[in-house]
N, C-alpha and C positions, 0 to 999 in steps of 0.2 A: 483462548488464543491457540491457534495452531502454530507449532514451531517445526520448521523444516530445515534440512541441511541441503544446500545446493552447491554445485561447483560452477566455475566459469563456463559459460555457454549453456547452462541448464536453466530451465524455466519452470514456473508454476502457471497454471491457468485458473482464472477465477470466473465463475458463471459462464464458462464456455466462450467468452468473447474478450476477456482481459488477460493479457500475457505479461508476466513479470519475469525478466531474464537477467541473470547475473552477467554483467559485461566484463567486470574485472575486480580484482582485489589487490590493493597496494597499501602497505604500511597501516594495516588495520582499518582501511576505508574500503567500502564496497560501492562499486558503481553499478547501478541497475538501469535497465531500460524498461519502459512500460508502454505497451501497445493497447489502446482502448478505443472504443467507438467515440466519435466526436461528441456525442451527447453525455459522455461520462466525464465528470470533473475529476482531475487528478492534481492534487495539491500537496505540497509539503505540509506537515502538521502545523508548523509555526505560521504559515500563510493562512491555513484554514482557520486557526484560532484568531488571528488578526481580523480576518474578514467576517468572523462570527462574534465579534465583540468579546474576545478573550475566552469564549466557551471552548472547552476541550471536546474532542469527538466523543461520542457515546462509547462506553465500555461494552464489552461483550454481554455482561449481565444486564445492562440497561437496554440493549437492543432486544433482548429476549423477554422483557417484561410485558405481559399481556395488558392491554389497555381496554 
């Protein structure tokens, strides 16, 4: 897992075409904005789990296992 520190109005870019921007921080809650191509699905983790029959997203270790 990559851990970064960002301030309001700062962003990270993933794969050159997905931008995650910190929009605000208020009382310990962070508001983020995500810009991604239409073909990229962006879901909250609990929605992803519900849509995938309770399966958690793969961990970093599981993604890097050679098959």
